[in-house]
C-alpha positions as CSV (number, residue, x, y, z in Angstrom):
1,X,33.3,38.3,8.1
2,X,34.6,36.1,10.4
3,X,32.4,34.8,13.3
4,X,33.3,35.9,16.7
5,X,33.9,33.2,19.0
6,X,34.3,34.8,22.1
7,X,30.6,36.6,21.1
8,X,29.1,33.2,20.4
9,X,30.1,31.6,23.6
10,X,28.1,35.1,25.4
11,X,25.2,34.4,23.0
12,X,25.0,30.8,23.1
13,X,24.5,29.9,26.8
14,X,21.6,33.2,27.2
15,X,19.6,31.3,24.4
16,X,19.8,28.5,25.6
17,X,18.2,29.9,29.1
18,X,16.1,31.9,27.3
19,X,14.4,28.8,25.4
20,X,14.4,26.4,28.6
21,X,12.5,29.2,30.3
22,X,8.4,27.8,30.3
23,X,5.8,29.2,29.0
24,X,2.6,30.6,30.8
25,X,-0.5,28.8,30.4
26,X,-4.0,30.0,29.4
27,X,-6.3,30.3,31.4
28,X,-9.6,28.2,31.0
29,X,-12.1,29.7,29.3
30,X,-15.9,29.4,29.9
31,X,-18.3,29.9,26.6
32,X,-22.1,31.4,27.1
33,X,-23.6,31.1,23.8
34,X,-27.7,32.0,24.2
35,X,-30.3,33.9,22.3
36,X,-30.9,37.7,23.0
37,X,-35.2,38.7,22.5
38,X,-36.2,42.2,22.8
39,X,-39.8,42.5,24.8
40,X,-41.9,42.4,21.8
41,X,-40.5,39.2,20.8
42,X,-37.9,40.6,17.5
43,X,-34.4,39.5,17.9
44,X,-31.7,42.1,19.6
45,X,-28.9,43.4,17.8
46,X,-26.6,45.8,18.7
47,X,-23.5,45.0,21.3
48,X,-22.4,43.3,24.2
49,X,-19.9,45.6,26.3
50,X,-18.6,43.6,28.5
51,X,-16.5,44.9,31.7
52,X,-14.0,43.7,34.8
53,X,-11.6,44.4,37.3
54,X,-8.6,42.8,37.7
55,X,-8.5,39.7,39.2
56,X,-7.1,36.6,40.0
57,X,-8.1,33.3,38.5
58,X,-8.5,30.2,40.0
59,X,-5.3,28.6,38.3
60,X,-3.3,31.5,39.7
61,X,-3.5,33.5,36.4
62,X,-3.7,37.3,36.4
63,X,-6.5,39.1,34.9
64,X,-6.1,42.4,33.9
65,X,-8.8,45.1,34.3
66,X,-10.3,45.5,30.7
67,X,-13.6,45.3,28.2
68,X,-14.2,43.9,24.9
69,X,-17.0,44.5,22.7
70,X,-18.9,41.3,21.3
71,X,-21.6,42.0,18.8
72,X,-24.6,40.4,18.5
73,X,-26.3,39.6,15.5
74,X,-29.6,38.1,14.7
75,X,-29.9,38.0,18.7
76,X,-27.3,35.3,18.7
77,X,-24.6,36.0,22.1
78,X,-21.0,34.4,22.1
79,X,-18.3,35.2,24.1
80,X,-15.3,33.1,26.0
81,X,-14.5,34.2,29.0
82,X,-12.2,33.5,32.3
83,X,-14.7,31.7,35.1
84,X,-15.4,33.9,37.8
85,X,-17.1,31.8,40.9
86,X,-13.6,30.4,41.2
87,X,-11.8,33.0,41.4
88,X,-10.2,35.5,44.5
89,X,-13.3,37.1,45.8
90,X,-15.1,40.5,44.2
91,X,-15.0,39.2,40.9
92,X,-17.5,39.7,38.3
93,X,-18.8,40.9,35.0
94,X,-20.8,43.9,34.1
95,X,-22.5,43.5,30.3
96,X,-23.9,46.8,28.8
97,X,-26.3,45.7,26.3
98,X,-26.2,48.7,23.6
99,X,-28.3,49.6,20.2
100,X,-26.8,52.8,18.1
101,X,-24.5,53.7,20.7
102,X,-26.9,53.4,23.6
103,X,-27.0,52.0,26.6
104,X,-30.5,50.0,26.9
105,X,-29.3,47.7,29.6
106,X,-27.2,46.5,32.2
107,X,-26.5,43.5,33.9
108,X,-24.1,41.4,36.0
109,X,-22.1,37.6,35.1
110,X,-20.8,35.3,37.7
111,X,-19.4,32.6,35.6
112,X,-18.5,28.9,36.6
113,X,-16.5,26.6,34.9
114,X,-17.9,24.3,32.4
115,X,-16.9,22.0,29.3
116,X,-20.5,22.9,27.7
117,X,-21.6,26.3,26.8
118,X,-23.4,28.2,29.4
119,X,-27.1,30.0,28.9
120,X,-27.6,33.8,29.8
121,X,-29.8,32.3,32.3
122,X,-26.9,30.5,34.2
123,X,-25.0,33.3,34.6
124,X,-26.6,36.2,35.0
125,X,-26.5,37.6,39.1
126,X,-30.1,39.2,40.5
127,X,-28.2,42.4,40.6
128,X,-25.5,44.0,41.1
129,X,-22.7,42.6,44.3
130,X,-24.2,44.0,47.1
131,X,-22.0,46.7,49.1
132,X,-19.7,44.7,52.0
133,X,-20.2,41.3,50.0
134,X,-17.2,41.5,47.7
135,X,-14.3,42.9,49.2
136,X,-11.8,45.8,46.8
137,X,-8.7,44.8,46.8
138,X,-9.5,41.7,47.2
139,X,-6.0,40.5,48.8
140,X,-4.8,42.8,52.0
141,X,-1.1,42.8,50.7
142,X,-2.9,43.7,46.8
143,X,-2.3,47.5,47.8
144,X,-4.5,50.6,47.4
145,X,-7.4,50.5,44.7
146,X,-6.7,52.3,41.1
147,X,-9.3,54.5,39.2
148,X,-9.0,52.3,37.1
149,X,-10.0,49.5,39.0
150,X,-13.1,51.4,39.6
151,X,-15.8,50.4,36.8
152,X,-17.0,53.6,35.2
153,X,-15.1,56.2,37.9
154,X,-12.5,57.3,35.0
155,X,-16.0,58.2,32.8
156,X,-18.0,59.6,35.3
157,X,-14.8,61.9,36.8
158,X,-14.3,63.4,33.0
159,X,-17.7,64.0,32.3
160,X,-17.6,66.9,35.2
161,X,-16.3,69.3,34.7
162,X,-13.4,71.2,36.7
163,X,-12.0,74.6,37.9
164,X,-9.4,76.4,36.0
165,X,-7.1,78.9,37.1
166,X,-9.3,81.7,37.3
167,X,-12.0,79.9,40.3
168,X,-12.6,82.4,42.9
169,X,-15.4,81.8,45.4
170,X,-18.0,83.5,46.0
171,X,-18.6,85.1,42.6
172,X,-20.5,83.7,39.6
173,X,-19.6,80.8,38.1
174,X,-19.2,80.7,33.4
175,X,-17.8,77.9,31.4
176,X,-14.5,78.9,29.3
177,X,-13.1,78.0,26.4
178,X,-11.9,74.8,27.8
179,X,-15.2,73.8,29.5
180,X,-13.8,74.8,33.2
181,X,-15.7,76.8,35.8
182,X,-14.6,80.3,35.8
183,X,-15.2,83.2,37.9
184,X,-17.2,85.5,36.4
185,X,-14.6,89.1,35.6
186,X,-16.4,92.9,35.9
187,X,-17.5,94.7,38.5
188,X,-20.3,93.6,41.4
189,X,-22.7,95.9,40.5
190,X,-22.7,95.1,36.7
191,X,-24.9,92.2,34.8
192,X,-24.0,88.9,33.3
193,X,-24.9,87.7,30.2
194,X,-25.8,84.4,29.0
195,X,-22.6,83.9,26.8
196,X,-20.5,84.9,29.9
197,X,-19.6,88.4,29.4
198,X,-20.3,90.8,32.0
199,X,-21.2,95.2,31.8
200,X,-23.1,97.9,33.6
201,X,-27.1,96.5,33.6
202,X,-29.6,98.3,30.9
203,X,-33.4,99.0,30.5
204,X,-34.6,96.4,29.2
205,X,-36.7,96.7,25.8
206,X,-40.0,94.8,25.3
207,X,-43.1,94.2,23.2
208,X,-46.5,96.0,24.7
209,X,-50.0,94.4,24.2
210,X,-52.7,96.1,22.5
211,X,-56.1,94.5,23.5
212,X,-59.6,94.5,22.4
213,X,-59.1,97.6,20.2
214,X,-61.5,98.9,17.9
215,X,-60.1,99.1,14.4
216,X,-61.1,102.8,12.4
217,X,-63.3,102.4,9.5
218,X,-66.6,103.1,8.3
219,X,-69.3,99.7,8.7
220,X,-71.4,100.3,6.1
221,X,-70.9,96.8,3.9
222,X,-68.6,98.5,1.0
223,X,-65.8,99.9,2.7
224,X,-63.1,97.5,3.6
225,X,-60.4,99.5,5.3
226,X,-59.9,100.1,8.1
227,X,-56.5,101.1,10.1
228,X,-55.1,100.7,13.9
229,X,-53.9,102.9,16.6
230,X,-49.9,101.1,15.9
231,X,-48.6,98.5,13.7
232,X,-48.7,95.0,15.0
233,X,-45.2,93.4,15.4
234,X,-44.7,90.9,14.7
235,X,-47.8,91.2,11.8
236,X,-48.5,87.3,12.8
237,X,-49.5,89.2,16.2
238,X,-52.8,90.7,15.4
239,X,-56.0,88.7,16.4
240,X,-59.0,90.1,14.6
241,X,-62.5,89.3,15.5
242,X,-65.5,89.7,13.6
243,X,-68.8,89.5,15.4
244,X,-66.8,87.3,18.1
245,X,-65.5,85.2,14.7
246,X,-61.4,85.3,14.8
247,X,-60.9,86.2,10.6
248,X,-57.8,84.6,9.1
249,X,-54.6,86.7,7.7
250,X,-54.6,86.2,4.1
251,X,-57.9,84.6,3.8
252,X,-60.6,87.2,5.1
253,X,-58.2,90.2,5.0
254,X,-55.3,91.0,4.7
255,X,-52.8,93.3,7.2
256,X,-49.9,96.1,5.7
257,X,-48.3,98.2,8.5
258,X,-51.2,99.3,10.3
259,X,-53.7,99.3,7.2
260,X,-56.7,96.2,7.5
261,X,-58.0,95.5,3.6
262,X,-60.7,93.2,3.9
263,X,-61.7,90.5,1.0
264,X,-64.3,91.3,-1.4
265,X,-66.3,88.4,0.4
266,X,-65.4,89.2,3.9
267,X,-66.8,92.6,4.1
268,X,-68.0,94.3,7.7
269,X,-71.6,94.8,7.4
270,X,-73.7,97.6,9.3
271,X,-74.3,96.8,12.7
272,X,-70.9,94.8,12.6
273,X,-68.3,94.4,15.8
274,X,-64.6,94.3,15.0
275,X,-61.9,94.1,18.0
276,X,-58.7,93.3,17.5
277,X,-55.7,92.8,19.8
278,X,-52.1,93.0,18.9
279,X,-48.3,93.3,19.9
280,X,-46.2,95.9,19.4
281,X,-42.5,96.9,19.1
282,X,-41.4,98.0,23.3
283,X,-39.6,101.0,23.9
284,X,-36.2,101.0,25.6
285,X,-36.3,101.4,28.8
286,X,-39.7,100.3,29.2
287,X,-40.9,96.7,30.4
288,X,-43.2,95.5,27.7
289,X,-46.9,94.9,28.7
290,X,-46.1,95.5,32.9
291,X,-49.2,97.5,34.6
292,X,-48.8,101.0,35.2
293,X,-48.9,102.6,38.9
294,X,-49.4,105.4,40.3
295,X,-51.0,108.4,38.2
296,X,-50.9,106.0,35.5
297,X,-53.5,102.8,35.1
298,X,-53.6,100.2,32.1
299,X,-50.3,98.3,31.1
300,X,-47.0,99.5,29.0
301,X,-47.1,100.9,26.4
302,X,-49.9,102.9,26.2
303,X,-51.2,103.6,30.3
304,X,-54.0,106.0,30.8
305,X,-54.1,108.4,33.7
306,X,-56.0,107.4,36.8
307,X,-58.6,108.4,37.7
308,X,-58.7,111.3,40.4
309,X,-55.1,112.0,38.8
310,X,-56.0,115.4,37.4
311,X,-58.9,117.9,37.5
312,X,-59.7,121.8,37.0
313,X,-56.5,123.2,39.3
314,X,-54.6,121.1,37.1
315,X,-55.9,122.1,33.6
316,X,-55.0,125.8,31.9
317,X,-57.6,127.6,30.4
318,X,-55.7,128.0,27.1
319,X,-55.6,124.2,27.1
320,X,-58.4,124.0,25.1
321,X,-60.4,121.3,26.9
322,X,-63.8,121.5,27.7
323,X,-65.8,119.1,29.6
324,X,-68.0,117.2,27.6
325,X,-71.5,115.3,28.5
326,X,-69.7,112.2,28.5
327,X,-67.3,113.9,32.0
328,X,-71.1,113.6,33.5
329,X,-70.4,110.3,34.4
330,X,-67.0,110.7,36.2
331,X,-66.0,112.6,39.2
332,X,-62.7,115.4,37.0
333,X,-65.0,118.9,37.3
334,X,-65.8,121.0,40.0
335,X,-69.4,121.0,41.2
336,X,-69.5,124.3,40.0
337,X,-69.9,123.2,36.6
338,X,-72.9,120.8,37.1
339,X,-75.4,121.4,34.6
340,X,-79.4,122.0,35.8
341,X,-82.0,119.4,35.4
342,X,-82.4,121.1,32.1
343,X,-79.5,120.8,30.9
344,X,-79.3,117.2,31.9
345,X,-81.9,115.9,29.3
346,X,-81.2,118.7,27.3
347,X,-78.1,116.2,26.6
348,X,-80.3,113.5,25.8
349,X,-79.5,113.5,21.7
350,X,-77.8,116.7,21.4
351,X,-76.0,118.0,18.5
352,X,-73.5,120.6,18.4
353,X,-69.8,121.3,19.3
354,X,-68.9,121.9,22.5
355,X,-67.0,125.2,23.9
356,X,-65.8,128.0,26.3
357,X,-69.8,129.4,26.4
358,X,-71.3,126.0,25.0
359,X,-70.3,123.4,27.7
360,X,-73.5,121.6,27.5
361,X,-75.2,122.4,24.3
362,X,-78.3,122.9,24.8
363,X,-80.1,126.9,24.3
364,X,-76.9,127.6,22.5
365,X,-78.2,125.1,19.5
366,X,-80.6,126.6,17.6
367,X,-82.2,122.7,17.1
368,X,-82.4,121.8,20.9
369,X,-84.6,123.3,23.7
370,X,-84.3,122.3,27.4
371,X,-87.6,120.4,27.2
372,X,-88.2,118.0,24.0
373,X,-90.6,116.0,24.1
374,X,-90.6,113.5,21.2
375,X,-93.3,113.4,19.0
376,X,-95.5,110.2,17.9
377,X,-95.8,109.0,14.5
378,X,-95.8,105.4,13.3
379,X,-93.1,103.4,12.8
380,X,-93.5,102.7,9.7
381,X,-94.4,106.5,9.0
382,X,-93.6,109.2,6.4
383,X,-91.3,110.8,9.4
384,X,-88.5,108.4,8.8
385,X,-86.6,109.2,5.8
386,X,-85.4,105.0,5.5
387,X,-88.7,103.4,5.6
388,X,-91.3,102.3,2.8
389,X,-94.8,103.9,4.8
390,X,-96.8,100.7,5.5
391,X,-100.1,99.8,7.6
392,X,-99.0,97.5,9.8
393,X,-101.0,94.7,11.4
394,X,-100.9,92.4,13.5
395,X,-98.1,89.4,13.2
396,X,-96.5,91.4,10.5
397,X,-91.7,91.8,10.6
398,X,-90.1,94.9,9.4
399,X,-87.2,93.8,7.6
400,X,-85.1,95.5,5.1
401,X,-85.4,95.5,1.1
402,X,-83.9,96.6,-1.7
403,X,-80.3,98.8,-2.0
404,X,-81.0,101.9,-3.9
405,X,-82.5,102.9,-1.7
406,X,-81.9,101.1,1.3
407,X,-85.7,100.6,3.1
408,X,-86.9,98.8,6.2
409,X,-90.4,97.3,5.1
410,X,-93.3,95.5,6.3
411,X,-93.4,92.1,5.4
412,X,-97.3,89.9,6.3
413,X,-97.7,87.5,8.5
414,X,-97.2,84.1,6.4
415,X,-100.1,81.5,6.1
416,X,-100.6,78.8,9.2
417,X,-97.4,75.7,9.6
418,X,-94.9,78.3,7.7
419,X,-91.6,79.3,8.4
420,X,-89.4,82.2,7.7
421,X,-86.3,81.1,5.5
422,X,-83.5,82.9,3.6
423,X,-83.0,82.9,0.4
424,X,-80.1,84.5,0.4
425,X,-81.3,87.9,-0.5
426,X,-84.4,88.6,1.7
427,X,-86.6,86.9,4.6
428,X,-89.4,85.1,3.0
429,X,-92.6,82.5,4.5
430,X,-91.4,78.7,3.3
431,X,-91.7,75.1,4.5
432,X,-90.8,74.3,8.2
433,X,-88.2,71.8,8.2
434,X,-89.8,70.0,11.4
435,X,-93.5,69.0,11.2
436,X,-94.3,67.4,14.0
437,X,-93.4,63.7,12.8
438,X,-93.3,61.1,15.2
439,X,-89.9,59.9,16.6
440,X,-87.4,57.9,14.3
441,X,-89.1,59.3,10.8
442,X,-86.9,60.7,8.2
443,X,-88.3,63.3,6.1
444,X,-88.1,63.2,2.5
445,X,-89.9,65.3,-0.3
446,X,-92.6,63.3,-2.0
447,X,-94.4,63.0,-5.4
448,X,-95.8,66.9,-4.8
449,X,-92.8,68.5,-3.4
450,X,-94.0,68.6,0.0
451,X,-92.2,67.3,2.6
452,X,-93.6,63.5,3.5
453,X,-92.0,60.8,6.1
454,X,-93.4,56.9,6.4
455,X,-91.8,55.9,9.8
456,X,-93.1,52.6,9.5
457,X,-90.9,52.1,5.9
458,X,-88.3,54.6,6.4
459,X,-87.0,55.1,10.3
460,X,-84.3,55.9,12.3
461,X,-83.7,54.3,16.0
462,X,-81.1,57.4,17.6
463,X,-81.0,55.4,20.8
464,X,-79.7,52.4,19.2
465,X,-78.1,54.2,16.6
466,X,-80.3,52.0,13.5
467,X,-81.3,52.7,10.0
468,X,-84.6,50.8,8.9
469,X,-85.0,51.0,5.0
470,X,-88.4,49.2,4.2
471,X,-89.1,48.3,7.4
472,X,-90.2,50.2,10.9
473,X,-88.1,49.0,13.6
474,X,-84.2,47.8,12.1
475,X,-82.6,45.1,14.1
476,X,-79.1,46.4,13.4
477,X,-77.3,49.1,12.4
478,X,-78.4,49.0,9.0
479,X,-81.7,47.4,8.0
480,X,-82.5,46.4,4.5
481,X,-86.1,44.6,3.7
482,X,-89.1,45.2,1.8
483,X,-92.0,44.2,3.8
484,X,-95.3,44.3,2.2
485,X,-96.8,41.3,1.6
486,X,-97.5,41.5,-2.0
487,X,-94.4,42.2,-4.0
488,X,-92.0,43.1,-1.0
489,X,-88.7,42.5,-2.8
490,X,-85.4,43.2,-1.2
491,X,-82.1,44.2,-2.4
492,X,-79.2,45.6,-2.5
493,X,-77.4,47.0,-5.5
494,X,-73.6,48.3,-5.2
495,X,-72.8,49.7,-8.7
496,X,-69.0,50.9,-9.5
497,X,-68.3,55.1,-10.0
498,X,-67.6,56.4,-13.3
499,X,-64.1,56.6,-11.5
500,X,-63.7,53.5,-9.8
501,X,-60.5,51.9,-11.3
502,X,-59.8,49.6,-8.5
503,X,-60.8,51.2,-5.5
504,X,-62.4,48.8,-3.4
505,X,-66.9,48.5,-4.1
506,X,-66.9,47.0,-0.7
507,X,-64.6,47.4,2.8
508,X,-65.4,45.6,5.8
509,X,-63.3,47.1,8.7
510,X,-62.0,46.6,12.5
511,X,-62.8,49.0,14.9
512,X,-59.1,50.5,14.8
513,X,-59.6,51.1,10.6
514,X,-57.6,47.8,9.5
515,X,-59.7,46.0,6.7
516,X,-61.5,42.5,7.7
517,X,-62.3,42.0,4.1
518,X,-62.9,43.8,1.2
519,X,-65.0,43.4,-2.6
520,X,-62.4,44.5,-5.3
521,X,-64.1,47.0,-8.1
522,X,-62.9,43.5,-10.3
523,X,-65.3,41.4,-8.2
524,X,-62.6,39.4,-6.3
525,X,-63.6,39.0,-2.5
526,X,-60.3,39.4,-0.2
527,X,-60.9,38.1,3.2
528,X,-58.5,36.5,5.9
529,X,-60.7,33.5,5.9
530,X,-64.2,32.4,5.3
531,X,-67.2,29.7,6.8
532,X,-69.5,28.4,6.0
533,X,-72.3,27.2,8.3
534,X,-73.1,23.8,5.9
535,X,-77.5,22.8,6.7
536,X,-77.9,20.0,4.0
537,X,-76.4,22.3,1.1
538,X,-72.7,22.3,-0.2
539,X,-71.0,25.0,1.5
540,X,-68.7,25.8,-1.6
541,X,-70.2,25.7,-5.1
542,X,-68.6,26.6,-7.9
543,X,-70.0,26.5,-11.9
544,X,-66.8,26.3,-13.7
545,X,-65.4,28.2,-17.1
546,X,-64.9,25.7,-20.1
547,X,-61.4,27.4,-20.9
548,X,-58.5,28.2,-18.3
549,X,-58.8,31.8,-17.2
550,X,-56.3,34.2,-18.8
551,X,-54.5,36.3,-17.1
552,X,-53.6,34.1,-14.1
553,X,-52.0,34.8,-10.9
554,X,-50.3,33.0,-8.1
555,X,-52.8,30.7,-5.9
556,X,-55.3,31.8,-8.2
557,X,-57.6,28.0,-7.9
558,X,-60.6,27.2,-10.6
559,X,-62.9,24.4,-11.6
560,X,-61.8,23.8,-15.6
561,X,-65.8,22.4,-16.3
562,X,-64.9,20.9,-20.0
563,X,-61.8,18.9,-18.7
564,X,-64.1,18.2,-15.4
565,X,-61.3,18.9,-13.2
566,X,-60.1,21.2,-10.6
567,X,-56.9,23.1,-10.7
568,X,-54.7,26.2,-9.4
569,X,-51.9,28.6,-10.3
570,X,-48.3,28.8,-8.5
571,X,-44.5,29.0,-9.8
572,X,-46.0,30.0,-12.9
573,X,-47.5,26.2,-13.7
574,X,-51.9,25.0,-13.7
575,X,-51.4,22.2,-11.4
576,X,-54.7,20.0,-11.8
577,X,-56.0,18.3,-8.3
578,X,-56.1,14.1,-8.3
579,X,-59.7,13.1,-7.7
580,X,-60.6,9.8,-5.8
581,X,-63.2,8.3,-8.0
582,X,-64.1,5.8,-4.9
583,X,-62.6,4.1,-2.6
584,X,-64.1,0.8,-1.1
585,X,-63.6,-2.1,1.1
586,X,-65.3,-5.2,-0.6
587,X,-66.5,-8.5,0.1
588,X,-64.9,-12.0,0.7
589,X,-66.1,-15.3,-1.2
590,X,-66.0,-18.8,-0.6
591,X,-67.2,-19.8,-4.4
592,X,-65.0,-21.6,-6.6
593,X,-66.8,-19.1,-9.5
594,X,-65.4,-15.8,-10.1
595,X,-67.5,-13.5,-8.2
596,X,-66.9,-9.9,-7.7
597,X,-65.6,-8.9,-4.9
598,X,-66.5,-5.1,-5.4
599,X,-66.9,-2.1,-7.8
600,X,-65.8,1.3,-9.0
601,X,-67.3,3.8,-11.8
602,X,-65.5,5.7,-14.1
603,X,-68.0,8.7,-15.4
604,X,-67.1,8.9,-19.2
605,X,-66.8,12.7,-19.0
606,X,-63.8,11.8,-17.3
607,X,-62.2,9.5,-19.0
608,X,-60.2,12.4,-21.6
609,X,-56.8,11.8,-23.8
610,X,-53.9,12.0,-21.2
611,X,-55.4,11.6,-18.0
612,X,-54.3,9.1,-16.1
613,X,-56.0,6.6,-13.5
614,X,-54.5,4.8,-10.9
615,X,-55.9,2.1,-9.3
616,X,-54.9,0.7,-6.3
617,X,-56.6,-3.0,-5.0
618,X,-55.3,-4.9,-1.5
619,X,-56.8,-9.0,-1.1
620,X,-56.6,-11.3,2.2
621,X,-56.9,-14.4,2.5
622,X,-58.5,-16.0,5.1
623,X,-57.1,-19.9,5.5
624,X,-53.4,-21.8,5.1
625,X,-54.5,-25.1,2.9
626,X,-56.6,-24.1,0.1
627,X,-55.2,-21.9,-3.1
628,X,-57.2,-19.0,-4.9
629,X,-57.6,-17.2,-8.0
630,X,-58.6,-13.6,-8.5
631,X,-58.4,-10.3,-11.6
632,X,-58.9,-7.0,-12.1
633,X,-61.0,-5.9,-14.8
634,X,-61.3,-2.4,-16.6
635,X,-64.6,-2.7,-18.6
636,X,-64.7,-6.0,-20.6
637,X,-60.6,-5.3,-20.8
638,X,-59.4,-8.1,-17.9
639,X,-55.7,-5.9,-16.7
640,X,-54.5,-8.6,-13.9
641,X,-55.6,-12.1,-13.0
642,X,-53.3,-14.3,-10.7
643,X,-53.2,-17.3,-8.5
644,X,-51.8,-18.0,-5.8
645,X,-51.5,-21.0,-3.3
646,X,-53.5,-21.6,0.4
647,X,-50.4,-20.0,1.9
648,X,-50.6,-16.7,0.4
649,X,-52.3,-14.0,3.5
650,X,-52.0,-10.1,1.6
651,X,-52.1,-9.5,-2.4
652,X,-51.4,-5.6,-3.4
653,X,-51.6,-4.9,-7.1
654,X,-51.7,-1.6,-8.6
655,X,-52.3,-0.7,-12.8
656,X,-52.1,2.6,-14.6
657,X,-54.5,3.4,-17.3
658,X,-53.7,5.9,-20.1
659,X,-56.5,7.5,-22.7
660,X,-54.9,8.4,-26.0
661,X,-57.1,9.3,-28.3
662,X,-59.7,6.6,-28.4
663,X,-57.7,3.4,-26.6
664,X,-57.0,3.2,-22.9
665,X,-53.3,1.7,-22.5
666,X,-52.1,0.3,-19.1
667,X,-49.6,-1.0,-17.4
668,X,-50.2,-3.4,-13.5
669,X,-48.1,-5.3,-11.5
670,X,-49.2,-6.7,-8.0
671,X,-47.2,-9.2,-5.4
672,X,-48.0,-11.0,-2.1
673,X,-46.4,-12.5,1.6
674,X,-44.8,-15.2,-0.9
675,X,-46.4,-14.5,-4.1
676,X,-43.7,-12.8,-6.0
677,X,-43.2,-9.7,-8.1
678,X,-45.7,-9.6,-11.4
679,X,-46.1,-6.5,-13.9
680,X,-47.3,-6.2,-17.1
681,X,-49.3,-4.0,-19.4
682,X,-51.9,-3.8,-22.6
683,X,-54.5,-1.8,-24.3
684,X,-58.0,-2.2,-25.7
685,X,-60.4,0.6,-27.1
686,X,-61.5,2.9,-24.8
687,X,-65.8,2.9,-24.2
688,X,-68.3,4.7,-25.3
689,X,-69.9,5.2,-22.1
690,X,-68.8,4.9,-18.5
691,X,-66.4,2.2,-17.4
692,X,-66.5,-0.3,-14.7
693,X,-63.8,-1.4,-13.0
694,X,-63.9,-4.8,-11.1
695,X,-62.4,-6.7,-9.4
696,X,-63.2,-10.5,-8.8
697,X,-62.0,-13.6,-6.6
698,X,-62.2,-17.5,-6.5
699,X,-60.8,-20.4,-4.2
700,X,-60.0,-23.7,-6.3
701,X,-61.4,-26.4,-4.3
702,X,-64.5,-26.3,-1.8
703,X,-63.4,-24.7,1.7
704,X,-65.0,-22.8,4.2
705,X,-61.9,-20.6,3.6
706,X,-62.8,-17.0,1.8
707,X,-60.8,-14.7,-0.2
708,X,-61.8,-10.8,0.6
709,X,-61.3,-7.4,-1.4
710,X,-60.2,-5.2,1.6
711,X,-60.0,-2.3,-0.6
712,X,-60.2,-0.6,-4.0
713,X,-59.1,2.7,-5.1
714,X,-59.0,4.2,-8.3
715,X,-57.8,8.1,-8.2
716,X,-58.2,10.3,-11.7
717,X,-54.8,12.6,-12.6
718,X,-56.0,15.0,-15.3
719,X,-53.9,16.0,-17.7
720,X,-51.9,19.4,-17.7
721,X,-49.6,20.0,-20.0
722,X,-47.1,23.1,-18.7
723,X,-44.5,24.4,-21.6
């Protein structure tokens, strides 16, 4: 295909025009870089949500309304933004700090132009711009405010439900499937359900309540089955009390329907009181638990007939309902049927069955008469079938004994200062727990089996909450002190239990329960710190061990008594500690013969094979004209000997001595301000006893100038092998 010359003539000018158009320059940015912390001192992790309205930058760049997320990792925040302090009126940034999708706090930024990074304190505003101080929109000809220019307006409007097409005023509002507000459908008399549907109203069914019911069943210590008038619904609503103590379902009793079955070890005894309260299912059309009124009293679903609602005129003789002695306590019968005085007296302890002709159970019962005066008889006499006849003495008690049959019998009064106790089956007189001991006494059983005390050796201070063992007046929470002058010995022994394992032998804790220190089962003492108040005695003393311990743990420290070295264990290796044998300042001399300027002694027990001894020394010359000499000797061997001119002012030297088997090897070097560096070495047999290290000096001619030993230091580096 051949190119089209006409097309080329049209396109080339357009391309030239496009290429010649100036490109808009990017507005300048300011970097905000800082570290964000939480109030508890931890570094903040999350996202900074930065939003802004459209504005005009200082270089006339048009900044559109937008937002960006800046990740904050380990507290580090770094973001670059267009300055707002030099921009059009109303420009600022809204910054929301978010963590796990939840906005924790919001702040406002005013960013100024800066060639260096700004801190948060440089850009934060005290609060949002005050209404009226910022003009929106920034210019009169900028047009109306757009919804997108108002920060958060779209989100707030989206979070509110809208009216649907079915919205009708003066109707109940429901939310339809689209999340819109709709009007409830139905007749004005219908009821509205929680799901938005409507329908005819109906009576509700709610649960009823039964309170203080006495379960049916014999209380004799052997019967375990009792029944309720209704089945509790739900079963867990049953609250069963025995003598006022709430019984536990599944532990004291079981429930099946309306039947209660007690466990064998929780059987109700004769004289016990059983009371039950529970809920039952309500009936349709009945409001469960509501109070009855009118001719009824009580609460649904089990109301009672109100007093005065029914009288004799409402009862048919054929109904079989007759007045009993209980009716005499209530005004539910006519006065014509009131019994006479003799009849009322006969009702006390009456027997028989009521009938139309035996309303009050008097002469009609062959066992009763109108006048029944009780016959006097002894309490433990033969008149009672359930007693053991006996003659009662003053102070006797009546107790129940036996099971076949169970009888009431006489318990004679016990000896003085004896108390009535129980052995689980019978009552008996026994030693009293309280014996009139003085305050603070702690009772104990003595060698004769009697309850005794010794308040001078074992006492309790209840006011100060202190216990004293071996002392009468404890001075701390626990005071252990054998105050006997003749043979008093105070000891405190804590012995590990048979199953001690790794459990600590002792623990010391803060009031909050956190460990302050503890003594482990293997004898280790764990504490945050140890402080010794020395008073003429070393604050730390260790007997040492003939060999290094095994196994070793990081941080262990010990004294090897054989190697005479203190060691520690770090990074899987043993490390002996350097030992300063001596570090002294010596004397000066003007003598013309070698004179000792200072000495140090190395104990023979510390000179072991493989050990290194580092010897450092410094000599000064007080003068400028007389030359001098010095030497360093180890026992009888001279390690270093040098001479210096009168112009020399300071000499330093070092020697390293190592023992290998029975030989000492050394190397040395020395130098001065003008004296050249010189080095050498040698060896000699190791002496049998202590080794004396001596520094000597002399002047070469008679003079008032001196040579002085300024310092002599010997450091031992114990041998250590770490394969």
